[in-house]
Backbone as JSON Lines, residues from 0, in Angstrom:
{"i":0,"aa":"M","n":[103.12,177.0,142.32],"ca":[103.37,178.23,141.44],"c":[101.62,178.19,141.61]}
{"i":1,"aa":"E","n":[101.04,178.94,141.46],"ca":[99.55,179.47,141.24],"c":[99.47,179.38,139.42]}
{"i":2,"aa":"Q","n":[99.58,178.95,139.23],"ca":[99.43,178.35,137.76],"c":[98.38,179.26,137.01]}
{"i":3,"aa":"E","n":[97.15,178.98,137.55],"ca":[96.25,180.01,137.04],"c":[96.13,181.66,137.31]}
{"i":4,"aa":"R","n":[96.38,181.82,138.26],"ca":[96.63,183.16,138.46],"c":[97.76,183.75,138.22]}
{"i":5,"aa":"A","n":[99.08,183.21,137.66],"ca":[100.25,183.46,136.71],"c":[99.79,183.84,135.41]}
{"i":6,"aa":"N","n":[98.91,182.77,134.88],"ca":[98.55,183.14,133.16],"c":[97.49,184.03,133.38]}
{"i":7,"aa":"E","n":[96.39,184.18,134.03],"ca":[95.48,185.48,134.07],"c":[96.48,186.67,134.42]}
{"i":8,"aa":"L","n":[97.92,186.79,135.24],"ca":[98.41,188.01,134.95],"c":[99.14,188.24,134.0]}
{"i":9,"aa":"L","n":[99.65,187.21,133.48],"ca":[100.56,187.24,132.22],"c":[99.6,188.12,131.03]}
{"i":10,"aa":"A","n":[98.39,187.54,131.06],"ca":[97.49,187.69,130.1],"c":[97.16,189.47,130.46]}
{"i":11,"aa":"E","n":[96.87,189.58,131.06],"ca":[96.54,191.18,131.75],"c":[97.95,192.04,131.39]}
{"i":12,"aa":"L","n":[99.28,191.64,131.63],"ca":[100.64,192.07,131.64],"c":[100.99,192.57,130.24]}
{"i":13,"aa":"G","n":[100.6,191.06,129.32],"ca":[100.63,191.59,127.89],"c":[99.47,192.6,127.32]}
{"i":14,"aa":"G","n":[98.09,192.46,127.37],"ca":[97.29,193.48,127.19],"c":[98.04,194.73,127.37]}
{"i":15,"aa":"I","n":[98.53,195.01,128.84],"ca":[98.77,196.61,129.1],"c":[100.11,197.08,128.17]}
{"i":16,"aa":"I","n":[101.13,195.8,128.01],"ca":[102.23,196.38,127.14],"c":[101.82,196.83,125.81]}
{"i":17,"aa":"V","n":[101.17,196.16,124.91],"ca":[100.59,196.27,123.8],"c":[99.66,197.53,123.43]}
{"i":18,"aa":"G","n":[99.07,197.67,124.59],"ca":[97.86,198.74,124.8],"c":[98.85,200.1,125.19]}
{"i":19,"aa":"S","n":[100.28,199.93,125.43],"ca":[100.56,201.13,126.29],"c":[100.61,202.48,125.46]}
{"i":20,"aa":"E","n":[100.01,203.12,126.59],"ca":[100.2,204.95,125.45],"c":[101.36,205.28,124.79]}
{"i":21,"aa":"A","n":[102.71,204.62,125.46],"ca":[103.83,205.1,124.72],"c":[104.23,204.39,123.34]}
{"i":22,"aa":"L","n":[103.11,203.57,123.2],"ca":[103.31,202.56,121.36],"c":[102.16,203.16,120.39]}
{"i":23,"aa":"E","n":[101.49,204.13,120.99],"ca":[100.38,204.73,119.95],"c":[100.77,204.89,118.71]}
{"i":24,"aa":"N","n":[101.73,205.69,119.09],"ca":[102.41,205.8,117.33],"c":[103.56,205.4,116.92]}
{"i":25,"aa":"E","n":[104.01,204.19,117.43],"ca":[105.07,203.3,116.66],"c":[104.31,202.61,116.19]}
{"i":26,"aa":"D","n":[104.91,202.05,115.1],"ca":[104.68,200.81,113.86],"c":[105.65,199.98,114.31]}
{"i":27,"aa":"W","n":[105.26,199.09,115.55],"ca":[106.3,197.91,115.99],"c":[106.29,196.51,115.28]}
{"i":28,"aa":"S","n":[107.11,195.99,115.36],"ca":[106.85,194.6,114.72],"c":[106.98,193.73,116.09]}
{"i":29,"aa":"S","n":[107.87,193.85,117.19],"ca":[108.42,193.34,118.0],"c":[108.6,193.98,119.17]}
{"i":30,"aa":"L","n":[108.17,193.62,120.67],"ca":[108.45,194.33,121.87],"c":[109.08,193.54,122.97]}
{"i":31,"aa":"A","n":[110.2,194.31,123.62],"ca":[110.77,193.33,124.58],"c":[110.51,194.29,126.02]}
{"i":32,"aa":"V","n":[110.13,193.09,126.85],"ca":[109.91,194.28,128.23],"c":[110.74,193.38,129.12]}
{"i":33,"aa":"V","n":[111.91,193.94,130.09],"ca":[112.67,193.43,131.17],"c":[112.36,193.78,132.54]}
{"i":34,"aa":"V","n":[112.02,193.07,133.5],"ca":[111.63,193.67,134.97],"c":[112.4,192.96,135.62]}
{"i":35,"aa":"I","n":[113.39,193.46,136.5],"ca":[114.27,193.47,137.37],"c":[113.85,193.59,138.77]}
{"i":36,"aa":"V","n":[114.39,192.58,139.24],"ca":[114.25,192.36,141.13],"c":[115.65,192.6,141.75]}
{"i":37,"aa":"D","n":[115.64,194.0,142.44],"ca":[116.84,193.71,143.04],"c":[116.65,195.3,143.7]}
{"i":38,"aa":"G","n":[116.03,195.08,144.73],"ca":[115.75,195.8,145.78],"c":[115.14,196.85,145.96]}
{"i":39,"aa":"G","n":[114.09,196.02,144.48],"ca":[113.06,197.0,144.18],"c":[112.51,196.2,142.75]}
{"i":40,"aa":"W","n":[111.73,197.21,142.23],"ca":[111.36,196.67,140.79],"c":[111.99,197.54,139.77]}
{"i":41,"aa":"S","n":[112.68,197.4,138.6],"ca":[112.4,198.13,137.32],"c":[112.14,197.59,136.54]}
{"i":42,"aa":"V","n":[111.42,198.46,135.84],"ca":[110.93,198.01,134.29],"c":[111.47,198.74,133.07]}
{"i":43,"aa":"S","n":[111.85,197.86,131.84],"ca":[112.4,198.81,130.93],"c":[111.5,197.88,129.65]}
{"i":44,"aa":"G","n":[111.64,198.96,128.28],"ca":[111.19,198.23,127.56],"c":[112.03,198.75,125.97]}
{"i":45,"aa":"L","n":[111.76,197.9,125.22],"ca":[112.15,198.14,123.98],"c":[110.96,197.94,122.69]}
{"i":46,"aa":"C","n":[111.18,199.04,121.84],"ca":[110.03,198.94,120.76],"c":[110.96,198.3,119.29]}
{"i":47,"aa":"Y","n":[110.59,197.3,118.78],"ca":[111.56,197.09,117.47],"c":[110.27,197.36,116.39]}
{"i":48,"aa":"A","n":[111.19,198.0,115.5],"ca":[110.14,197.86,114.33],"c":[110.9,197.4,113.2]}
{"i":49,"aa":"E","n":[109.9,196.9,111.83],"ca":[110.39,195.99,111.07],"c":[111.5,196.17,110.31]}
{"i":50,"aa":"G","n":[112.79,196.02,109.96],"ca":[113.93,196.01,109.28],"c":[114.51,197.16,110.08]}
{"i":51,"aa":"D","n":[114.38,197.53,110.88],"ca":[115.39,198.36,111.81],"c":[116.22,197.71,112.61]}
{"i":52,"aa":"D","n":[117.37,197.8,112.7],"ca":[118.44,197.34,113.69],"c":[118.17,198.03,115.11]}
{"i":53,"aa":"E","n":[117.72,199.32,115.51],"ca":[117.59,200.0,116.54],"c":[116.59,199.37,117.08]}
{"i":54,"aa":"A","n":[116.48,199.86,118.48],"ca":[115.41,199.77,119.34],"c":[114.81,201.22,119.91]}
{"i":55,"aa":"T","n":[113.88,201.43,119.77],"ca":[113.1,202.55,120.77],"c":[112.93,202.2,122.03]}
{"i":56,"aa":"P","n":[113.57,202.68,122.99],"ca":[113.18,202.52,124.43],"c":[111.55,203.21,125.05]}
{"i":57,"aa":"F","n":[111.0,202.01,125.57],"ca":[109.2,202.96,125.74],"c":[109.49,202.26,127.39]}
{"i":58,"aa":"L","n":[108.02,202.58,128.19],"ca":[107.8,201.92,129.25],"c":[106.55,201.81,129.33]}
{"i":59,"aa":"P","n":[105.91,200.47,129.9],"ca":[104.64,200.11,129.73],"c":[104.08,200.97,130.31]}
{"i":60,"aa":"D","n":[102.51,201.27,130.69],"ca":[101.87,202.12,131.26],"c":[101.53,201.51,132.76]}
{"i":61,"aa":"E","n":[101.54,202.64,133.47],"ca":[101.76,202.47,134.83],"c":[101.18,201.3,135.75]}
{"i":62,"aa":"E","n":[100.17,200.81,135.2],"ca":[99.53,199.57,135.52],"c":[100.4,198.3,135.51]}
{"i":63,"aa":"F","n":[101.02,198.36,134.32],"ca":[102.25,197.3,134.54],"c":[102.92,196.83,135.9]}
{"i":64,"aa":"D","n":[103.51,198.32,136.25],"ca":[104.23,198.1,137.68],"c":[103.25,197.8,138.65]}
{"i":65,"aa":"D","n":[102.03,198.1,138.51],"ca":[101.23,197.91,139.82],"c":[101.09,196.47,139.79]}
{"i":66,"aa":"L","n":[101.04,195.16,138.61],"ca":[100.7,194.14,138.5],"c":[102.34,193.06,138.87]}
{"i":67,"aa":"V","n":[103.24,193.49,138.48],"ca":[104.14,192.81,138.76],"c":[104.79,192.2,139.9]}
{"i":68,"aa":"P","n":[104.64,192.75,140.73],"ca":[104.84,191.92,142.32],"c":[103.54,190.8,142.55]}
{"i":69,"aa":"D","n":[102.35,191.19,142.02],"ca":[101.64,190.22,141.64],"c":[101.95,188.62,141.45]}
{"i":70,"aa":"F","n":[102.52,189.27,139.82],"ca":[102.82,188.21,138.96],"c":[103.87,187.54,139.73]}
{"i":71,"aa":"H","n":[104.73,187.96,140.06],"ca":[106.07,187.23,140.77],"c":[106.03,186.86,142.18]}
{"i":72,"aa":"A","n":[104.77,186.89,142.73],"ca":[104.35,186.36,143.87],"c":[103.64,184.84,143.11]}
{"i":73,"aa":"A","n":[103.03,185.11,142.09],"ca":[102.13,183.88,141.58],"c":[102.83,182.73,141.01]}
{"i":74,"aa":"T","n":[104.28,183.34,140.71],"ca":[105.0,182.14,140.16],"c":[105.94,181.78,140.85]}
{"i":75,"aa":"L","n":[105.63,182.23,142.01],"ca":[106.67,181.34,142.85],"c":[106.77,180.22,143.27]}
{"i":76,"aa":"V","n":[107.49,178.9,143.33],"ca":[107.51,177.69,143.14],"c":[107.76,177.41,144.82]}
{"i":77,"aa":"E","n":[107.32,176.8,145.61],"ca":[107.5,176.18,146.69],"c":[108.68,175.82,147.07]}
{"i":78,"aa":"G","n":[109.7,176.66,148.31],"ca":[110.59,175.72,148.27],"c":[112.1,176.23,147.08]}
{"i":79,"aa":"K","n":[111.53,177.07,146.64],"ca":[112.9,177.52,145.39],"c":[112.59,179.0,145.42]}
{"i":80,"aa":"P","n":[114.06,179.64,145.29],"ca":[114.08,181.31,145.32],"c":[113.15,181.99,144.19]}
{"i":81,"aa":"G","n":[112.56,182.81,144.57],"ca":[111.83,183.32,142.93],"c":[112.83,183.97,141.86]}
{"i":82,"aa":"W","n":[112.13,184.39,140.84],"ca":[112.92,185.09,139.97],"c":[113.71,186.32,140.35]}
{"i":83,"aa":"V","n":[114.58,186.89,139.3],"ca":[115.09,187.79,139.69],"c":[115.37,189.11,138.52]}
{"i":84,"aa":"S","n":[115.1,188.26,137.61],"ca":[114.47,189.23,136.0],"c":[113.83,188.24,135.2]}
{"i":85,"aa":"C","n":[113.05,188.9,134.55],"ca":[112.02,188.47,134.01],"c":[112.11,189.21,132.33]}
{"i":86,"aa":"L","n":[111.83,188.51,131.36],"ca":[112.04,188.74,129.96],"c":[110.61,188.53,129.47]}
{"i":87,"aa":"L","n":[109.93,189.71,128.82],"ca":[108.82,189.17,128.2],"c":[109.13,189.94,126.65]}
{"i":88,"aa":"Q","n":[108.92,189.01,125.75],"ca":[109.02,189.41,124.35],"c":[107.42,189.17,123.8]}
{"i":89,"aa":"I","n":[106.76,190.18,122.73],"ca":[106.05,189.75,121.87],"c":[106.16,190.32,120.56]}
{"i":90,"aa":"N","n":[105.49,189.39,119.55],"ca":[105.77,189.7,118.02],"c":[104.5,189.54,117.48]}
{"i":91,"aa":"R","n":[104.29,190.72,117.0],"ca":[102.97,191.74,116.66],"c":[102.66,190.44,115.63]}
{"i":92,"aa":"A","n":[102.93,190.21,114.45],"ca":[102.42,189.27,113.49],"c":[101.35,188.4,114.07]}
{"i":93,"aa":"D","n":[102.25,187.8,115.07],"ca":[101.16,186.4,115.9],"c":[100.84,186.99,117.22]}
{"i":94,"aa":"M","n":[101.27,187.74,117.55],"ca":[101.02,188.63,118.9],"c":[101.09,186.83,119.85]}
{"i":95,"aa":"Q","n":[102.16,186.3,119.63],"ca":[102.45,185.64,120.54],"c":[103.5,185.89,121.45]}
{"i":96,"aa":"M","n":[103.26,185.65,122.92],"ca":[104.33,185.99,123.91],"c":[105.13,184.77,124.35]}
{"i":97,"aa":"R","n":[106.45,185.66,124.33],"ca":[107.59,184.69,124.94],"c":[107.99,184.92,126.62]}
{"i":98,"aa":"L","n":[108.16,184.41,127.55],"ca":[108.43,184.65,128.6],"c":[109.69,183.52,129.18]}
{"i":99,"aa":"T","n":[110.78,184.26,129.64],"ca":[112.01,183.72,130.08],"c":[111.92,184.24,131.38]}
{"i":100,"aa":"F","n":[112.33,183.57,132.39],"ca":[112.83,183.67,133.56],"c":[114.14,183.72,133.7]}
{"i":101,"aa":"E","n":[114.9,184.35,134.99],"ca":[116.15,184.4,134.56],"c":[116.22,184.35,136.76]}
{"i":102,"aa":"Y","n":[116.81,183.11,137.33],"ca":[116.91,183.41,139.06],"c":[118.25,183.37,139.34]}
{"i":103,"aa":"D","n":[119.26,183.66,138.58],"ca":[120.56,184.35,139.1],"c":[120.84,185.43,138.85]}
{"i":104,"aa":"D","n":[121.35,185.76,137.78],"ca":[121.66,187.06,137.21],"c":[120.52,188.02,137.38]}
{"i":105,"aa":"A","n":[120.3,188.83,137.96],"ca":[119.36,189.94,137.7],"c":[119.72,190.93,136.66]}
{"i":106,"aa":"A","n":[120.99,191.15,136.35],"ca":[121.65,191.99,135.43],"c":[121.67,191.41,133.92]}
{"i":107,"aa":"R","n":[121.07,190.54,133.88],"ca":[121.21,189.64,132.89],"c":[120.81,190.24,131.3]}
{"i":108,"aa":"W","n":[119.4,190.94,131.42],"ca":[118.83,191.56,130.26],"c":[119.2,193.29,130.9]}
{"i":109,"aa":"A","n":[120.0,193.65,131.87],"ca":[120.43,195.02,132.08],"c":[121.19,195.76,130.51]}
{"i":110,"aa":"I","n":[120.36,196.59,129.99],"ca":[121.23,197.18,129.06],"c":[122.56,198.23,129.59]}
{"i":111,"aa":"T","n":[123.86,198.43,129.26],"ca":[124.5,199.14,129.53],"c":[125.22,199.45,128.48]}
{"i":112,"aa":"P","n":[126.23,200.4,128.51],"ca":[127.1,201.22,127.22],"c":[127.71,200.13,126.79]}
{"i":113,"aa":"D","n":[128.29,198.96,127.72],"ca":[129.42,198.3,126.64],"c":[128.68,197.13,126.08]}
{"i":114,"aa":"N","n":[127.48,196.82,126.71],"ca":[126.67,195.66,126.11],"c":[125.23,196.18,125.09]}
{"i":115,"aa":"R","n":[125.23,197.07,124.9],"ca":[124.0,197.94,124.14],"c":[123.76,197.52,122.98]}
{"i":116,"aa":"I","n":[124.96,197.1,122.07],"ca":[124.41,196.96,120.59],"c":[124.1,195.42,120.69]}
{"i":117,"aa":"A","n":[124.59,194.29,121.52],"ca":[124.32,193.21,121.28],"c":[123.05,192.52,122.02]}
{"i":118,"aa":"L","n":[123.32,193.56,123.21],"ca":[121.61,193.08,123.81],"c":[120.71,193.43,123.15]}
{"i":119,"aa":"V","n":[120.5,194.27,123.03],"ca":[119.4,195.47,121.74],"c":[118.88,194.19,120.78]}
{"i":120,"aa":"A","n":[119.72,193.8,119.94],"ca":[119.86,192.6,118.97],"c":[119.17,191.57,119.72]}
{"i":121,"aa":"A","n":[119.68,190.82,120.62],"ca":[119.5,189.8,121.37],"c":[118.02,190.04,121.89]}
{"i":122,"aa":"L","n":[117.47,190.59,122.46],"ca":[116.29,191.0,123.17],"c":[114.97,190.81,122.02]}
{"i":123,"aa":"R","n":[115.29,191.33,120.55],"ca":[114.67,191.48,119.88],"c":[113.29,190.17,119.66]}
{"i":124,"aa":"G","n":[114.47,188.66,119.95],"ca":[113.52,188.03,120.15],"c":[112.98,187.0,118.77]}
């Protein structure tokens, strides 16, 4: 893993997320962004307001998508398979970002009609 490069890219990705145009008029308390690697890159985001059980879907600005392949490459560990899904959670109060990688199940954080209520609540962080 290229730790220094991964940290730089993570900071840049976090900045793109919180600065996304889609969030300009949102009074958010936390954000969750899911990246899925499954024959390509899929990115989705959820915006949570304080005291609200629901979440508003959003997409980070385009620059986020441009950096994801570089971030994936920088986080590879020699001799091990790369992650297939990544969850980034940001708490507005302290601007802390939590990062979780999934190495086996690309659809772990994919929202479907069957898991929507439970997963939206779980991704809040």
